[in-house]
C-alpha positions as CSV (number, residue, x, y, z in Angstrom):
1,X,-24.5,25.5,10.9
2,X,-22.0,23.3,10.8
3,X,-18.3,24.4,11.0
4,X,-16.8,22.6,7.7
5,X,-13.2,21.0,7.7
6,X,-12.2,23.3,4.8
7,X,-13.6,26.3,2.5
8,X,-11.9,28.5,0.2
9,X,-11.0,32.2,0.9
10,X,-12.7,34.2,-1.9
11,X,-12.4,37.8,-1.8
12,X,-13.1,40.9,-4.0
13,X,-9.5,40.1,-5.9
14,X,-10.6,36.6,-6.9
15,X,-13.8,38.0,-7.9
16,X,-12.2,40.6,-10.2
17,X,-9.7,38.3,-11.8
18,X,-12.4,35.8,-12.5
19,X,-14.9,38.5,-13.7
20,X,-12.1,40.0,-16.1
21,X,-11.3,36.4,-17.3
22,X,-15.0,35.9,-18.1
23,X,-15.3,39.3,-19.7
24,X,-12.5,38.6,-22.0
25,X,-14.3,35.4,-23.4
26,X,-11.1,33.3,-22.8
27,X,-12.6,30.7,-20.7
28,X,-10.6,27.7,-22.0
29,X,-6.9,26.9,-21.8
30,X,-5.9,30.1,-23.6
31,X,-5.9,33.6,-21.9
32,X,-3.4,36.0,-19.9
33,X,-4.3,34.4,-16.6
34,X,-2.7,31.1,-17.7
35,X,0.5,32.6,-18.4
36,X,0.2,34.8,-15.1
37,X,-0.6,31.8,-13.2
38,X,2.6,30.2,-14.3
39,X,4.7,33.2,-13.7
40,X,3.6,33.7,-10.2
41,X,3.9,29.8,-9.3
42,X,7.4,30.0,-10.7
43,X,7.9,32.9,-8.5
44,X,6.4,31.5,-5.3
45,X,8.7,28.4,-5.7
46,X,11.8,30.2,-6.7
47,X,12.2,28.2,-9.9
48,X,12.8,29.0,-13.3
49,X,9.9,26.9,-15.0
50,X,6.3,26.4,-14.1
51,X,3.6,24.6,-16.0
52,X,-0.1,24.9,-15.1
53,X,-2.2,21.7,-15.7
54,X,-5.7,20.5,-14.9
55,X,-5.3,19.1,-11.3
56,X,-2.6,17.5,-9.0
57,X,-3.1,14.0,-10.1
58,X,-2.6,14.9,-13.8
59,X,0.5,16.9,-12.6
60,X,2.0,13.5,-11.1
61,X,1.3,11.7,-14.3
62,X,2.9,14.5,-16.5
63,X,5.9,14.5,-14.1
64,X,6.6,10.7,-14.3
65,X,5.9,10.6,-18.1
66,X,8.1,13.7,-18.8
67,X,11.3,11.9,-17.1
68,X,11.2,9.7,-20.3
69,X,12.0,6.3,-18.6
70,X,11.0,3.4,-20.8
71,X,11.6,0.8,-18.1
72,X,11.7,2.1,-14.3
73,X,10.8,1.1,-10.8
74,X,9.2,3.6,-8.5
75,X,8.9,4.0,-4.8
76,X,5.5,5.7,-3.4
77,X,4.8,6.4,0.4
78,X,2.4,3.9,1.7
79,X,0.8,6.7,3.7
80,X,-0.8,9.4,1.5
81,X,-3.8,10.2,-0.8
82,X,-3.9,7.5,-3.5
83,X,-2.9,9.7,-6.5
84,X,0.8,9.0,-6.3
85,X,0.3,5.5,-6.4
86,X,-2.5,5.4,-9.1
87,X,-0.3,7.6,-11.4
88,X,2.7,5.4,-10.9
89,X,0.9,2.6,-11.8
90,X,-0.9,4.0,-14.8
91,X,2.4,4.8,-16.0
92,X,3.4,0.9,-16.0
93,X,6.5,0.5,-14.0
94,X,8.3,-2.7,-13.7
95,X,8.0,-2.5,-9.9
96,X,6.2,-0.2,-7.1
97,X,7.7,0.1,-3.7
98,X,5.5,1.4,-0.9
99,X,7.6,3.1,1.8
100,X,6.3,3.5,5.4
101,X,6.1,6.9,7.0
102,X,7.7,8.7,10.0
103,X,5.2,8.9,13.0
104,X,6.1,12.6,13.4
105,X,6.0,14.1,10.1
106,X,4.0,11.5,8.1
107,X,6.5,11.8,5.0
108,X,8.7,8.9,4.0
109,X,10.8,7.8,7.0
110,X,14.1,8.7,5.9
111,X,15.5,8.3,9.4
112,X,14.7,4.5,9.4
113,X,18.0,2.8,8.5
114,X,16.2,-0.2,7.3
115,X,14.1,1.9,4.9
116,X,17.3,3.5,3.6
117,X,19.1,0.1,3.5
118,X,16.2,-1.2,1.4
119,X,15.9,1.7,-1.0
120,X,19.5,1.3,-1.8
121,X,19.1,-2.4,-2.2
122,X,16.3,-2.3,-4.8
123,X,17.3,1.1,-6.1
124,X,14.1,2.3,-7.6
125,X,14.5,4.7,-10.5
126,X,11.9,7.2,-9.2
127,X,11.0,8.1,-5.7
128,X,7.9,10.3,-5.2
129,X,8.1,12.2,-2.1
130,X,4.9,13.3,-0.7
131,X,5.1,16.4,1.6
132,X,2.2,15.1,3.9
133,X,-0.3,17.4,5.7
134,X,2.0,20.4,5.4
135,X,5.1,18.7,6.9
136,X,8.2,18.9,4.6
137,X,10.5,15.9,3.8
138,X,14.5,16.7,3.9
139,X,15.0,15.5,0.1
140,X,18.7,16.7,0.3
141,X,19.2,14.4,3.5
142,X,17.4,11.5,1.7
143,X,19.9,12.1,-1.3
144,X,22.8,12.0,0.8
145,X,21.9,8.8,2.3
146,X,21.3,7.0,-0.8
147,X,24.1,5.3,-2.8
148,X,22.6,5.8,-6.1
149,X,20.9,9.0,-7.7
150,X,17.1,8.4,-8.4
151,X,14.8,10.9,-9.9
152,X,12.8,12.7,-7.2
153,X,9.2,14.0,-7.9
154,X,7.8,16.0,-5.1
155,X,4.2,15.8,-4.3
156,X,3.7,19.3,-2.8
157,X,-0.3,19.2,-3.0
158,X,-0.4,19.6,1.0
159,X,2.5,21.9,1.7
160,X,2.0,25.2,-0.4
161,X,4.9,27.5,1.0
162,X,6.6,24.8,3.2
163,X,10.6,24.9,3.0
164,X,13.3,22.7,3.8
165,X,16.5,24.7,4.7
166,X,15.4,27.7,3.0
167,X,14.5,26.0,-0.2
168,X,10.7,26.0,-1.1
169,X,9.3,22.6,-1.8
170,X,9.0,22.1,-5.4
171,X,12.4,23.1,-6.2
172,X,14.4,20.4,-4.5
173,X,13.8,17.7,-6.5
174,X,13.7,17.1,-10.2
175,X,10.1,18.0,-10.6
176,X,7.6,19.5,-8.1
177,X,3.7,18.7,-8.4
178,X,1.0,20.9,-6.8
179,X,-2.7,20.6,-6.5
180,X,-4.9,23.6,-6.1
181,X,-8.1,21.8,-5.5
182,X,-10.7,23.7,-3.2
183,X,-9.4,22.4,0.2
184,X,-5.8,23.2,-0.4
185,X,-4.0,26.0,1.2
186,X,-4.3,27.9,-2.4
187,X,-6.7,26.9,-4.6
188,X,-7.9,27.5,-8.4
189,X,-11.0,25.3,-7.7
190,X,-9.7,22.5,-9.6
191,X,-6.3,22.7,-11.0
192,X,-2.6,21.7,-10.7
193,X,1.0,22.7,-11.4
194,X,4.4,21.5,-12.2
195,X,7.8,23.2,-11.2
196,X,11.1,22.6,-12.1
197,X,14.8,24.1,-13.0
198,X,15.2,21.6,-15.6
199,X,14.1,22.9,-19.3
200,X,14.2,19.7,-21.0
201,X,11.7,18.3,-18.3
202,X,9.6,21.4,-18.5
203,X,9.4,21.3,-22.5
204,X,8.6,17.6,-22.4
205,X,5.8,17.9,-19.7
206,X,4.5,20.9,-21.6
207,X,4.3,18.9,-24.7
208,X,2.6,15.9,-23.3
209,X,0.1,18.3,-21.5
210,X,-0.9,19.7,-25.0
211,X,-1.5,16.4,-26.7
212,X,2.0,16.4,-27.8
213,X,1.1,18.5,-30.9
214,X,4.3,19.6,-33.0
215,X,4.4,23.3,-32.3
216,X,5.4,23.9,-35.9
217,X,2.9,21.5,-37.6
218,X,-0.7,22.0,-36.6
219,X,-2.7,18.9,-35.5
220,X,0.6,16.5,-36.0
221,X,1.5,14.6,-32.9
222,X,4.8,13.4,-32.1
223,X,3.9,10.7,-29.4
224,X,1.1,9.7,-27.2
225,X,-0.1,12.9,-25.2
226,X,-2.8,14.2,-23.1
227,X,-5.1,17.1,-22.6
228,X,-4.1,18.2,-19.1
229,X,-4.7,21.8,-19.4
230,X,-5.9,24.6,-16.8
231,X,-8.7,26.9,-17.9
232,X,-8.1,30.6,-17.9
233,X,-10.8,30.9,-15.3
234,X,-9.3,28.7,-13.0
235,X,-5.9,30.6,-13.6
236,X,-7.6,33.7,-12.7
237,X,-8.7,32.4,-9.5
238,X,-5.2,30.9,-8.8
239,X,-3.4,34.1,-9.7
240,X,-5.3,35.9,-7.0
241,X,-4.7,33.2,-4.4
242,X,-0.9,33.1,-5.1
243,X,-0.9,36.9,-4.9
244,X,-2.5,36.6,-1.2
245,X,-0.2,33.7,-0.4
246,X,1.6,35.4,2.5
247,X,-1.7,36.5,4.0
248,X,-3.2,33.1,3.8
249,X,-0.2,31.2,5.2
250,X,0.1,33.5,8.3
251,X,-3.6,33.0,9.0
252,X,-3.0,29.2,8.9
253,X,-0.3,29.8,11.7
254,X,-2.6,31.9,13.7
255,X,-5.1,28.9,13.4
256,X,-2.6,26.4,14.3
257,X,-1.6,28.2,17.5
258,X,-5.1,28.8,18.6
259,X,-5.7,25.1,18.5
260,X,-2.7,24.3,20.5
261,X,-3.8,26.8,23.1
262,X,-7.5,25.3,23.2
263,X,-6.5,21.5,23.0
264,X,-4.3,20.5,25.8
265,X,-5.6,17.2,27.1
266,X,-3.0,14.8,28.1
267,X,-1.8,12.4,25.3
268,X,-3.5,14.4,22.5
269,X,-1.4,16.2,20.0
270,X,-1.8,19.1,17.5
271,X,0.6,18.7,14.6
272,X,3.6,17.4,16.0
273,X,6.7,19.4,15.6
274,X,8.7,17.7,13.1
275,X,11.8,19.7,13.4
276,X,12.6,18.9,9.6
277,X,12.0,22.0,8.1
278,X,9.6,25.1,7.6
279,X,6.3,23.3,7.9
280,X,2.9,24.9,7.1
281,X,-0.6,24.2,8.4
282,X,-2.5,22.4,5.6
283,X,-5.2,20.7,7.9
284,X,-4.8,20.7,11.7
285,X,-3.8,17.1,12.7
286,X,-5.4,16.0,15.8
287,X,-3.5,12.8,17.1
288,X,-3.6,10.5,20.1
289,X,-1.7,7.5,21.7
290,X,-4.3,5.6,23.1
291,X,-5.6,2.7,21.1
292,X,-9.2,2.3,22.6
293,X,-10.3,5.4,20.5
294,X,-12.8,4.6,17.9
295,X,-12.4,7.2,14.8
296,X,-16.0,7.0,13.6
297,X,-17.2,7.5,17.2
298,X,-15.2,10.5,17.6
299,X,-16.1,12.0,14.1
300,X,-19.8,11.3,15.0
301,X,-19.6,13.0,18.4
302,X,-17.9,16.1,16.5
303,X,-20.6,16.0,13.8
304,X,-23.4,15.9,16.6
305,X,-22.0,19.2,18.0
306,X,-21.8,20.7,14.4
307,X,-18.3,20.1,13.8
308,X,-17.1,18.5,10.7
309,X,-13.8,16.4,10.7
310,X,-12.1,13.8,8.6
311,X,-10.1,10.8,9.1
312,X,-6.4,10.4,8.2
313,X,-5.5,8.7,4.9
314,X,-5.6,4.8,4.7
315,X,-2.6,2.9,3.9
316,X,-2.2,2.3,0.2
317,X,-1.3,-1.3,1.1
318,X,-4.9,-1.8,2.5
319,X,-6.6,-1.2,-0.8
320,X,-7.9,-4.5,-2.6
321,X,-6.2,-4.0,-6.0
322,X,-2.7,-3.3,-4.2
323,X,0.0,-5.9,-3.4
324,X,3.4,-4.2,-3.9
325,X,6.4,-4.7,-1.7
326,X,6.4,-2.5,1.4
327,X,9.8,-1.1,2.8
328,X,9.9,-0.7,6.3
329,X,8.7,-3.1,9.2
330,X,7.2,-0.6,11.6
331,X,3.7,-0.5,10.2
332,X,3.5,3.0,10.8
333,X,1.1,3.8,8.3
334,X,-1.6,1.6,9.9
335,X,-1.0,3.4,13.2
336,X,-1.3,6.9,11.7
337,X,-4.6,5.9,10.1
338,X,-6.0,4.6,13.2
339,X,-4.8,7.5,15.6
340,X,-5.7,10.6,13.8
341,X,-8.3,12.8,12.2
342,X,-8.2,16.5,10.8
343,X,-10.1,19.5,12.2
344,X,-11.6,22.4,10.5
345,X,-8.8,24.7,9.0
346,X,-9.7,27.3,6.7
347,X,-8.9,31.0,6.3
348,X,-10.4,33.5,8.8
349,X,-12.0,30.6,10.9
350,X,-13.2,32.6,14.0
351,X,-11.3,32.3,17.4
352,X,-14.8,31.5,18.9
353,X,-15.2,28.5,16.7
354,X,-11.6,27.2,17.5
355,X,-12.2,27.6,21.1
356,X,-15.7,25.6,20.7
357,X,-14.0,22.9,18.9
358,X,-11.2,23.0,21.4
359,X,-13.9,22.4,24.2
360,X,-15.7,19.7,22.3
361,X,-12.5,17.7,21.8
362,X,-11.5,18.1,25.4
363,X,-14.8,16.9,26.7
364,X,-14.6,13.6,24.4
365,X,-11.2,12.8,25.3
366,X,-11.6,13.5,29.1
367,X,-14.6,10.8,28.8
368,X,-12.4,8.2,27.3
369,X,-9.2,8.7,29.3
């Protein structure tokens, strides 16, 4: 049997809550678990308001629209899953800027003076900061280096529980966005969430999520809205996961340390230490410096030994429908895309499996190098 990259942790608690939701017959977007999920998410991120929604992509769209900017420009990481870019573009900005990543933490490179200079020059109204692969971007430091005050949207899909200077991701910017897809640290199957301390932004996002229907006049809609709601069944699963968050995050650290112990081939890195905050382990990142490694060959080698893996994200700028300005000259996104894959990372993965994966990785690289 193949060792998968990811799989959810489903215990008796998740089954109990989902079963209870089914028994209640509230299976759509009404039901007690939806409000419980929002309360738990707000508590998890230490914010005043949390809003559930259908997935992390719709969370990003809601966040952009909730800001209420008629004309705006936006900066998006060039190295990330495509959702932030697509939702920015769908929102009809006047300009999109793609920002190059740091080679260590894979987030927007806020330590590159040329990138900061360009952000200060073009002054995008919105900056979407993605906390990539469990790494946390120091948003407060970014703010200090900017000469203006943009709106900051945090994409926390890959970094549940990460912190910067003691602050949970999702409460540092204006709005935090979460995905609870099946491969995330915490899951509701599909599902997403928004977090904020701003009541106006919360109320705006909530209205837009629910078709922008007037709360005092049934079926009267005040503006163009959406149906981006989470179901009670998804929320029930999400509540159980949030209640188990400490247990799940702790096991992710055990997994990371085990990989670091088993894979010690020269020139190979396992989740480089960013020193930018309290990072979390979403998916173990295996990286290398050699330029003669063919990712497809490595993935095929591991697959032949019943180990699943996945390549890093491709640069947004490499997609055929994208031709936006790129901030940063180092082309780090291309290097990251060429020089990294993700290894199996999921709750309670056996130490024997990590040991076996490490042995196979060491075998491959010893032959190449």
